[in-house]
BAFI-3210 file (N, C-alpha, C; in Angstrom, 3 decimals, decimal comma, padded with zeros to 6 digits):
// residues 245
n [1|2|3|4|5|6|7|8|9|10|11|12|13|14|15|16|17|18|19|20|21|22|23|24|25|26|27|28|29|30|31|32|33|34|35|36|37|38|39|40|41|42|43|44|45|46|47|48|49|50|51|52|53|54|55|56|57|58|59|60|61|62|63|64|65|66|67|68|69|70|71|72|73|74|75|76|77|78|79|80|81|82|83|84|85|86|87|88|89|90|91|92|93|94|95|96|97|98|99|100|101|102|103|104|105|106|107|108|109|110|111|112|113|114|115|116|117|118|119|120|121|122|123|124|125|126|127|128|129|130|131|132|133|134|135|136|137|138|139|140|141|142|143|144|145|146|147|148|149|150|151|152|153|154|155|156|157|158|159|160|161|162|163|164|165|166|167|168|169|170|171|172|173|174|175|176|177|178|179|180|181|182|183|184|185|186|187|188|189|190|191|192|193|194|195|196|197|198|199|200|201|202|203|204|205|206|207|208|209|210|211|212|213|214|215|216|217|218|219|220|221|222|223|224|225|226|227|228|229|230|231|232|233|234|235|236|237|238|239|240|241|242|243|244|245]
n.u [-007,903|-010,446|-010,970|-009,170|-010,233|-012,561|-012,731|-012,809|-015,274|-016,959|-016,305|-017,323|-020,041|-020,583|-019,975|-022,043|-024,206|-023,613|-023,799|-026,458|-027,637|-028,168|-026,182|-025,416|-023,207|-021,041|-022,251|-021,938|-020,533|-021,828|-020,548|-017,544|-017,981|-020,756|-020,946|-019,490|-021,131|-023,413|-022,630|-021,748|-019,036|-015,531|-014,071|-011,461|-011,721|-013,599|-012,089|-010,137|-011,770|-012,633|-010,225|-009,859|-012,004|-011,178|-008,960|-010,286|-011,335|-013,827|-014,560|-013,615|-011,450|-011,672|-009,802|-010,766|-013,341|-014,791|-015,893|-016,402|-018,541|-017,501|-017,872|-018,577|-015,624|-014,024|-013,662|-010,738|-007,500|-005,497|-005,972|-005,362|-002,697|-000,757|000,032|000,655|003,199|005,971|006,541|004,149|002,432|003,639|003,389|000,592|000,108|001,367|-000,256|-002,798|-002,207|-000,947|-003,029|-004,503|-002,931|-003,117|-005,842|-006,030|-004,596|-006,406|-008,198|-007,074|-006,617|-005,401|-004,830|-004,402|-002,140|-000,381|-000,233|000,988|003,481|004,464|004,910|007,019|008,997|009,295|010,275|012,696|014,030|014,231|012,737|010,453|010,149|009,066|006,402|005,665|005,936|003,845|001,643|001,854|001,065|-001,540|-002,810|-002,855|-004,537|-006,927|-007,399|-008,390|-011,074|-012,432|-013,768|-013,376|-010,830|-009,327|-009,887|-008,645|-005,920|-005,399|-005,677|-003,519|-001,391|-001,929|-001,395|001,328|002,292|001,527|002,264|004,937|006,933|006,665|007,049|009,728|011,022|010,506|011,718|014,374|015,042|014,060|015,426|017,858|017,625|016,794|017,239|016,600|013,902|012,861|013,365|011,749|009,187|009,032|008,929|006,450|004,837|005,327|004,199|001,519|001,023|001,194|-001,057|-001,010|-001,993|-000,956|001,800|001,844|000,938|003,002|005,207|004,529|004,490|007,189|008,355|007,446|008,444|011,205|011,295|010,400|012,484|014,566|013,717|013,962|016,736|017,601|016,476|017,845|020,440|020,162|019,541|021,919|023,648|022,640|023,220|026,000|026,509|025,541|027,272|029,672|029,235|029,041|031,587|033,126|032,210|033,222|035,882|039,394|041,112|041,240|042,488|045,457|048,762]
n.v [001,661|001,414|003,991|004,078|002,231|003,367|004,951|003,065|001,887|004,050|004,441|002,091|002,495|004,739|003,622|001,750|003,476|004,573|002,297|001,779|003,599|006,131|007,985|008,362|007,396|010,027|011,920|014,300|013,902|014,850|017,812|017,704|018,596|018,226|015,451|014,634|015,539|014,065|011,400|011,615|011,910|012,894|015,391|014,710|011,910|011,503|012,358|010,331|008,183|008,863|008,684|005,926|005,119|006,187|004,571|002,223|002,891|004,095|006,701|010,025|012,628|015,968|018,795|021,765|021,397|019,048|015,773|013,138|010,567|007,611|005,647|002,131|000,277|-001,352|-004,861|-005,367|-005,987|-004,702|-002,044|001,391|002,959|004,919|007,134|006,343|005,867|003,893|004,827|006,065|003,861|002,274|003,902|003,982|001,281|001,003|002,580|001,302|-001,434|-001,342|-000,794|-003,035|-005,083|-004,437|-004,869|-007,579|-008,769|-009,038|-010,930|-013,057|-016,499|-019,626|-021,366|-019,652|-018,340|-020,450|-020,794|-018,384|-018,762|-020,747|-019,345|-017,753|-019,681|-020,412|-018,049|-017,878|-020,118|-019,461|-020,501|-019,859|-017,249|-014,692|-015,263|-016,287|-013,994|-012,398|-014,037|-013,929|-011,275|-011,272|-013,232|-011,984|-009,849|-011,191|-012,146|-009,976|-009,996|-008,263|-007,400|-005,234|-004,313|-006,530|-006,501|-004,084|-004,606|-006,743|-005,350|-003,618|-005,420|-006,289|-003,981|-003,755|-006,007|-005,609|-003,127|-001,939|-000,009|000,018|-002,647|-002,983|-001,161|-002,281|-004,793|-004,103|-003,320|-005,297|-007,621|-007,185|-007,241|-009,524|-010,687|-008,590|-008,290|-010,770|-010,660|-008,492|-009,397|-011,510|-010,201|-008,968|-011,223|-012,345|-010,369|-010,576|-013,161|-012,810|-011,407|-008,630|-005,617|-002,959|-003,404|-004,968|-003,191|-001,272|-002,833|-003,499|-000,956|-000,284|-002,092|-001,186|001,380|001,012|-000,067|002,090|003,925|002,476|002,468|005,185|005,489|003,831|005,182|007,618|006,729|005,834|008,228|009,649|008,074|008,493|011,209|011,064|009,640|011,440|013,580|012,411|011,951|014,583|015,509|013,943|014,983|017,572|017,215|017,548|015,580|013,963|015,344|015,879|017,010]
n.w [020,118|019,166|018,145|016,032|014,320|013,553|011,183|009,169|009,627|009,051|006,367|005,265|005,750|004,152|001,683|001,515|001,246|-001,214|-002,844|-002,526|-004,114|-003,312|-003,610|-006,676|-009,464|-010,428|-008,887|-006,173|-002,980|000,260|001,950|003,959|006,587|006,926|006,634|008,862|010,935|010,360|010,766|013,292|014,023|014,072|011,878|010,900|010,970|008,966|006,793|006,695|006,115|003,562|002,187|002,326|000,738|-001,658|-002,201|-002,743|-005,129|-005,306|-005,002|-006,051|-005,271|-005,896|-006,055|-004,431|-005,248|-004,496|-003,318|-005,458|-006,671|-008,239|-011,273|-011,080|-010,652|-013,379|-013,888|-014,197|-014,064|-015,354|-015,561|-016,402|-014,717|-014,731|-013,329|-010,830|-008,565|-007,315|-004,800|-003,974|-003,971|-001,990|000,262|000,513|000,969|003,440|005,110|004,947|005,411|007,836|009,633|009,047|010,104|012,805|013,279|012,584|014,602|016,618|015,791|014,429|013,638|015,045|012,995|010,860|011,792|011,703|008,962|008,282|009,487|007,849|005,493|006,281|006,615|003,957|002,836|004,176|003,213|000,607|-001,398|-003,759|-002,693|-003,218|-003,792|-001,318|000,221|-000,734|-000,019|002,734|003,377|002,343|003,880|006,371|005,761|005,221|007,741|009,081|008,785|007,213|004,285|002,608|003,224|002,446|-000,304|-001,010|-000,430|-002,145|-004,539|-004,369|-004,663|-007,213|-008,691|-008,150|-009,480|-012,111|-013,143|-014,866|-014,052|-011,306|-010,635|-011,414|-009,705|-007,176|-007,451|-007,594|-005,006|-003,267|-003,900|-002,792|-000,097|001,357|003,881|005,658|005,036|005,860|008,638|009,364|008,665|010,418|012,897|012,643|012,545|015,121|016,739|015,999|016,831|019,551|019,918|019,921|019,116|018,825|018,632|016,344|014,379|014,510|013,768|011,154|009,987|010,315|008,590|006,046|006,114|005,991|003,441|001,861|002,304|001,136|-001,495|-002,112|-001,859|-003,937|-006,083|-005,967|-006,463|-009,068|-010,359|-009,949|-011,441|-013,998|-014,293|-014,214|-016,586|-018,522|-018,061|-018,759|-021,479|-022,389|-021,777|-023,522|-025,886|-026,032|-025,617|-026,228|-026,636|-028,822|-030,724|-032,619|-032,213]
ca.u [-008,130|-011,769|-010,864|-008,432|-011,097|-013,772|-012,804|-013,227|-016,722|-017,590|-016,102|-018,273|-021,382|-020,696|-020,013|-023,398|-025,085|-023,314|-024,338|-027,921|-028,107|-028,385|-025,177|-025,092|-021,958|-021,028|-022,783|-020,970|-020,874|-021,998|-019,288|-016,921|-018,636|-022,068|-020,738|-019,057|-022,316|-024,340|-022,163|-021,352|-017,602|-014,705|-013,746|-010,327|-012,199|-014,216|-011,008|-009,535|-012,746|-012,597|-008,998|-010,135|-012,898|-010,347|-008,170|-011,199|-011,770|-015,264|-014,741|-012,477|-011,395|-011,276|-009,410|-011,639|-014,618|-015,492|-015,672|-017,366|-018,698|-017,045|-018,524|-017,979|-014,410|-014,108|-012,897|-009,583|-006,297|-004,563|-006,470|-004,255|-002,265|000,535|000,397|000,988|004,614|006,277|006,481|002,736|001,890|004,188|002,768|-000,793|000,163|001,717|-001,429|-003,859|-001,769|-000,657|-004,293|-004,896|-002,192|-003,690|-007,133|-005,804|-004,095|-007,558|-009,092|-006,362|-006,777|-004,184|-004,591|-003,812|-000,783|000,397|-000,003|001,982|004,779|004,908|005,459|008,335|009,913|009,544|011,143|014,027|014,650|014,417|011,884|009,288|010,096|008,153|005,043|005,449|005,772|002,470|000,714|001,953|000,236|-002,934|-003,326|-003,147|-005,718|-008,092|-007,599|-009,108|-012,516|-012,960|-013,636|-012,874|-009,375|-008,791|-009,975|-007,624|-004,589|-005,289|-005,475|-002,132|-000,512|-002,193|-000,631|002,752|002,636|001,128|002,838|006,380|007,801|006,588|007,679|011,166|011,487|010,463|012,696|015,701|015,313|013,721|016,451|019,056|017,321|016,030|017,378|015,796|012,486|012,507|013,340|010,576|007,995|009,040|008,451|005,004|004,254|005,396|003,210|000,198|000,942|000,979|-002,337|-000,665|-002,363|-000,035|003,076|001,657|000,892|004,336|006,091|004,175|004,965|008,651|008,654|007,241|009,337|012,489|011,130|010,347|013,844|015,350|013,290|014,579|018,168|017,765|016,141|018,947|021,584|019,876|019,651|023,341|024,249|022,237|024,005|027,367|026,544|025,389|028,518|030,690|028,948|029,383|033,045|033,614|031,832|034,073|037,262|040,390|042,083|041,344|043,286|046,889|049,643]
ca.v [000,779|001,727|005,211|003,790|001,436|004,111|005,438|001,953|001,750|005,139|004,159|001,045|003,072|005,574|002,693|001,193|004,525|004,669|001,107|001,839|004,526|007,463|008,820|007,670|007,806|011,404|012,838|014,768|013,595|016,048|018,361|017,015|019,000|017,578|014,021|014,476|015,709|012,975|010,157|011,936|011,644|014,067|015,613|013,863|010,547|011,548|012,425|009,001|007,331|009,234|008,095|004,498|004,981|006,450|003,361|001,249|003,462|004,385|008,145|010,821|013,938|017,040|019,963|022,959|021,049|018,117|014,333|012,641|009,122|007,077|004,443|000,925|-000,081|-002,528|-006,011|-005,422|-005,715|-003,943|-000,679|002,342|003,519|005,506|008,191|005,766|005,522|002,903|005,523|006,230|002,543|001,821|004,697|003,516|-000,036|001,185|003,097|000,292|-002,705|-001,122|-000,996|-004,436|-005,882|-004,157|-005,562|-009,020|-009,230|-009,301|-011,973|-014,093|-017,830|-020,432|-021,920|-018,586|-018,149|-021,565|-020,490|-017,306|-019,361|-021,483|-018,384|-017,351|-020,773|-020,344|-016,899|-018,185|-021,108|-018,876|-021,212|-019,019|-016,236|-013,603|-015,782|-016,382|-012,616|-011,996|-014,829|-013,413|-010,071|-011,613|-013,952|-010,970|-009,097|-012,056|-012,300|-008,811|-010,255|-007,068|-007,649|-004,022|-004,305|-007,590|-006,011|-003,050|-005,219|-007,476|-004,349|-003,158|-006,426|-006,274|-002,852|-004,087|-007,039|-005,270|-001,867|-002,182|000,876|-000,384|-003,967|-002,792|-000,482|-003,236|-005,860|-003,548|-003,222|-006,533|-008,628|-006,843|-007,147|-010,702|-010,883|-007,552|-008,608|-011,902|-010,203|-007,623|-010,244|-012,303|-009,326|-008,821|-012,512|-012,477|-009,447|-011,164|-014,348|-012,315|-010,668|-007,262|-004,762|-001,835|-003,916|-005,433|-001,994|-000,683|-003,713|-003,352|000,367|-000,341|-002,838|-000,331|002,536|000,573|-000,239|003,421|004,469|001,736|002,954|006,497|005,297|003,282|006,251|008,576|006,098|005,829|009,610|009,983|007,353|009,181|012,442|010,673|009,285|012,662|014,339|011,709|012,206|015,980|015,595|013,365|015,850|018,769|016,866|017,815|014,486|013,282|016,174|015,579|018,163]
ca.w [018,985|018,636|017,346|014,813|013,450|013,243|009,802|008,313|009,804|008,310|004,941|004,885|005,738|002,946|000,563|001,467|000,713|-002,646|-003,502|-002,457|-005,132|-002,752|-004,280|-007,932|-010,123|-010,914|-007,883|-005,192|-001,599|001,091|002,473|005,087|007,835|007,003|006,870|010,245|011,770|010,066|011,383|014,663|014,184|013,790|010,476|010,501|010,713|007,644|005,799|006,594|005,431|002,142|001,644|002,160|-000,421|-002,840|-002,439|-003,338|-006,402|-005,244|-005,085|-006,508|-004,625|-006,804|-005,268|-004,477|-005,853|-003,630|-003,475|-006,437|-006,774|-009,522|-011,776|-010,522|-011,388|-014,234|-013,408|-015,096|-013,291|-016,154|-015,720|-016,422|-013,428|-015,058|-012,396|-009,535|-008,434|-006,280|-003,521|-003,634|-003,656|-000,721|001,323|000,662|001,602|004,849|005,813|005,010|005,990|009,250|010,341|008,844|011,085|014,128|013,336|012,519|015,900|017,487|015,275|013,692|014,203|015,134|011,665|010,055|012,291|011,168|007,542|008,255|009,816|006,659|004,531|006,795|006,280|002,512|002,601|004,688|002,338|-000,721|-002,347|-004,085|-001,633|-003,592|-003,616|000,123|000,684|-001,053|000,785|004,096|003,497|002,066|005,049|007,398|005,313|005,429|009,178|009,606|008,582|006,545|002,849|001,954|003,398|001,588|-001,680|-001,191|-000,440|-003,416|-005,589|-004,250|-005,258|-008,649|-009,225|-008,060|-010,462|-013,483|-013,585|-015,056|-013,283|-009,908|-010,558|-011,495|-008,491|-006,074|-007,664|-007,323|-003,569|-002,562|-004,159|-002,034|001,333|001,764|005,326|006,321|004,829|006,717|010,025|009,544|008,635|011,650|013,970|012,453|012,939|016,574|017,313|015,767|017,692|020,910|019,880|020,311|017,992|018,677|018,165|014,971|013,542|014,493|013,001|009,737|009,573|010,228|007,359|004,883|006,216|005,454|002,004|001,257|002,329|000,148|-002,813|-002,305|-002,086|-005,282|-007,020|-005,953|-007,125|-010,509|-010,836|-009,988|-012,558|-015,223|-014,360|-014,559|-018,002|-019,307|-017,915|-019,546|-022,887|-022,661|-021,743|-024,772|-026,994|-026,072|-025,330|-027,276|-026,593|-030,119|-031,628|-032,634|-032,451]
c.u [-009,463|-011,717|-010,178|-009,294|-012,281|-013,847|-013,198|-014,743|-017,464|-017,461|-017,100|-019,703|-021,599|-020,763|-021,407|-024,379|-024,871|-023,949|-025,863|-028,511|-028,362|-027,416|-024,743|-023,769|-022,056|-021,547|-021,699|-021,447|-021,088|-020,643|-018,820|-017,637|-019,977|-021,937|-020,333|-020,245|-023,279|-023,943|-021,673|-019,906|-016,835|-014,438|-012,500|-010,734|-012,853|-013,143|-010,369|-010,478|-012,746|-011,353|-009,200|-011,020|-012,160|-009,528|-009,022|-011,772|-013,285|-015,539|-013,471|-012,547|-010,872|-011,024|-010,339|-012,995|-015,420|-015,125|-016,782|-017,357|-018,296|-017,931|-017,862|-016,757|-014,599|-013,236|-011,714|-008,344|-005,284|-005,034|-005,314|-003,944|-000,921|000,997|000,785|002,448|004,787|006,194|005,030|002,118|002,362|003,589|001,336|-000,826|000,457|000,505|-002,486|-003,399|-001,310|-001,902|-004,778|-004,206|-002,769|-005,024|-006,936|-005,334|-005,238|-008,382|-008,390|-006,467|-005,433|-003,822|-003,948|-002,387|000,141|000,735|001,033|003,377|005,339|005,485|006,826|009,381|010,288|010,480|012,568|014,763|014,928|013,579|010,599|009,074|009,117|006,698|004,698|005,217|004,329|001,464|000,691|001,009|-001,243|-003,562|-003,708|-004,407|-006,994|-008,432|-008,305|-010,610|-013,205|-012,705|-013,076|-011,354|-008,736|-008,801|-008,877|-006,234|-004,374|-005,035|-004,049|-001,174|-000,706|-001,418|000,859|003,161|002,387|001,759|004,367|007,266|007,801|007,287|009,194|011,730|011,541|011,526|014,103|016,037|015,067|014,806|017,708|018,831|016,488|016,069|016,563|014,322|012,043|012,406|012,107|009,291|007,893|008,534|006,939|004,293|004,232|004,374|001,797|-000,008|000,655|-000,335|-002,135|-000,890|-001,364|001,310|002,983|001,636|002,290|005,302|005,808|004,656|006,484|009,084|008,539|008,122|010,719|012,416|011,102|011,739|014,730|014,991|013,918|016,065|018,433|017,492|017,260|020,165|021,402|020,027|021,112|024,041|023,897|023,011|025,441|027,493|026,446|026,656|029,621|030,503|029,335|030,892|033,645|033,352|032,815|035,552|038,166|041,394|042,250|042,192|044,777|047,681|050,463]
c.v [001,099|002,928|004,942|003,001|002,241|004,512|004,333|001,742|002,826|004,911|003,121|001,582|003,937|004,692|002,095|002,207|004,695|003,511|001,091|002,760|005,923|008,464|008,100|008,146|009,213|012,404|013,208|014,413|014,896|016,541|017,608|017,328|018,294|016,080|013,763|014,584|014,535|011,681|010,356|011,532|012,924|014,202|014,842|012,424|010,463|011,575|011,055|008,048|007,606|008,656|006,607|004,258|005,266|005,218|002,297|001,721|003,699|005,882|008,791|012,186|014,957|018,303|021,145|022,670|020,110|016,677|013,775|011,122|008,666|005,932|003,237|000,551|-001,344|-003,632|-006,247|-005,011|-004,890|-002,517|000,305|002,885|004,196|006,508|007,643|005,352|004,462|003,536|005,675|004,901|002,086|002,593|004,229|002,157|000,102|001,633|002,019|-000,964|-002,556|-001,353|-002,432|-005,331|-005,688|-004,872|-007,075|-009,574|-009,611|-010,499|-013,117|-015,434|-018,553|-021,016|-020,885|-018,283|-019,248|-021,321|-019,380|-017,863|-020,110|-020,534|-017,880|-018,408|-020,722|-019,188|-017,180|-019,164|-020,557|-019,546|-020,410|-017,954|-015,111|-014,025|-015,853|-014,997|-012,161|-012,738|-014,331|-012,231|-010,362|-012,338|-012,967|-010,193|-009,905|-012,163|-011,100|-009,046|-009,033|-007,211|-006,432|-003,951|-005,347|-007,158|-004,993|-003,668|-006,041|-006,522|-003,825|-004,143|-006,507|-005,152|-003,157|-005,060|-006,614|-003,989|-001,991|-001,320|000,510|-001,726|-003,842|-002,176|-001,446|-004,313|-005,377|-003,542|-004,541|-007,591|-008,395|-006,881|-008,330|-010,901|-009,859|-007,878|-009,734|-011,476|-009,351|-008,439|-011,080|-011,480|-009,108|-010,076|-012,659|-011,579|-009,987|-012,373|-013,959|-011,546|-009,217|-006,331|-003,641|-002,295|-004,379|-004,256|-001,392|-001,519|-003,605|-002,006|000,382|-001,050|-001,930|000,912|002,192|000,440|001,109|004,042|003,781|002,183|004,311|006,360|004,772|004,346|007,265|008,018|006,100|007,231|010,032|009,303|008,012|010,485|012,125|010,353|010,522|013,506|013,727|011,971|013,632|016,165|015,066|014,284|017,019|018,468|017,151|016,656|013,814|014,091|015,820|016,831|017,955]
c.w [018,318|017,729|016,015|013,832|012,939|011,779|008,839|008,420|009,010|006,807|004,456|004,819|004,495|001,701|000,407|000,884|-000,793|-003,396|-003,488|-003,516|-004,616|-003,372|-005,548|-008,523|-010,690|-009,908|-006,875|-003,787|-000,820|001,590|003,713|006,401|008,003|007,272|008,319|011,199|011,595|010,770|012,819|014,942|013,857|012,293|010,040|010,218|009,340|006,566|005,602|005,863|003,928|001,473|001,390|000,937|-001,723|-003,205|-003,127|-004,673|-006,447|-005,366|-005,623|-005,846|-005,624|-005,983|-005,518|-005,112|-004,959|-003,911|-004,355|-006,508|-008,177|-009,979|-011,148|-011,330|-012,199|-013,648|-014,327|-014,331|-014,042|-016,396|-015,636|-015,038|-013,601|-014,002|-011,026|-009,519|-007,363|-004,896|-003,058|-003,215|-002,282|000,449|001,577|001,355|003,095|005,659|006,016|005,746|007,439|010,091|010,196|009,875|012,487|014,305|013,408|013,856|016,840|017,045|014,556|014,415|014,281|013,773|010,753|010,506|011,773|009,703|007,399|008,524|008,613|005,610|004,980|006,472|004,803|002,180|003,057|003,779|000,948|-001,786|-002,557|-003,012|-001,944|-003,410|-002,133|000,725|000,459|-000,180|002,230|004,292|003,252|003,252|006,151|007,032|005,519|006,910|009,804|009,605|007,961|005,051|002,109|002,058|002,494|000,125|-001,954|-001,302|-001,710|-004,577|-005,554|-004,916|-006,766|-009,327|-009,222|-009,170|-011,905|-014,020|-013,661|-014,176|-011,801|-009,707|-010,536|-010,217|-007,310|-006,228|-007,340|-005,837|-002,833|-002,723|-003,330|-000,522|001,822|003,274|006,097|006,213|005,752|008,173|010,312|009,557|009,908|012,830|013,872|012,934|014,461|017,260|017,152|016,675|019,132|021,046|020,336|019,113|017,756|018,124|016,716|013,999|013,397|013,656|011,507|009,208|009,410|008,948|006,139|004,924|005,668|003,938|001,282|001,211|001,295|-001,270|-003,113|-002,594|-003,491|-006,339|-007,115|-006,677|-008,641|-011,083|-010,940|-011,153|-013,890|-015,397|-014,779|-016,047|-018,885|-019,246|-018,760|-021,038|-023,275|-022,698|-023,055|-025,957|-027,165|-025,820|-026,536|-027,395|-027,959|-031,114|-031,528|-032,894|-033,737]
res [m|k|n|r|r|m|f|w|q|i|a|e|k|i|q|s|l|i|e|s|g|l|y|p|p|g|s|r|l|p|p|e|r|e|l|a|e|s|f|n|v|s|r|p|t|i|r|e|a|i|i|a|l|e|v|l|q|l|v|e|v|k|t|s|s|g|v|y|v|l|d|k|p|k|n|n|n|d|a|p|a|e|t|i|s|a|f|e|l|t|q|a|r|a|l|v|e|g|e|a|a|a|l|a|a|l|s|i|t|d|e|e|l|k|a|l|a|a|t|l|d|a|m|e|s|g|i|e|a|e|k|a|d|r|e|f|h|i|i|i|s|k|a|t|r|n|k|a|i|l|l|a|v|n|k|f|w|s|l|r|d|s|q|p|q|i|t|q|a|y|s|n|v|c|s|q|s|d|r|d|r|l|e|e|h|t|k|i|y|q|s|l|k|e|r|n|s|q|a|a|r|a|a|m|h|a|h|f|n|r|l|i|n|a|l|f|e|a|s|e|a|q|a|l|e|e|v|r|k|k|t|s|q|t|r|d|l|y|s|l|s|h|l|r|n]
***
């Protein structure tokens, strides 16, 4: 568990250095090797920390160039994100929220567990199920006692709610799998209640893995339908059925 949490600790330390002005906007962070030596951690841990900083929009990785510090993100939930797909968002959520669940299992309170149970009841009843879904994930993020994780998860939901292509993709799959969603959330809840970090992480990953597969299936179905329509149009164009003998 300690090793899995290490990259968040390193990310927070680098963030502090950025906020202190040591690495101003536009500057390049030291190479991966130097950062690993400086913080006395492995290079894979540095890579994971950089990914976390990217999620928080604090740095940008430029291929064959390095990692550059970005200007502080504007307080605008409608910031452009045209290049982000539902698949990318879901993968990022799985990575971050899997660790969030593992952390939360160690620090979640009975009151927070009670609040999680209430969201499960709401999802089962169908009353504001989408709102309950969001509250479920936010409660877990808060239970980590890590503000960076909470900020990242809130940003993920902001993207889901503000980007039309992502909103549409999620609505297509979520509306067809209410029972699966409830069962997956219940497994996450039970793992947290048992204070089992590994089980909580695995349950969260299973939830997002099913969602990613559902997104792919929906995407494939849409692509096949578009091909069918184009084929039908072409057939009509060249058909001789309208000719009379």
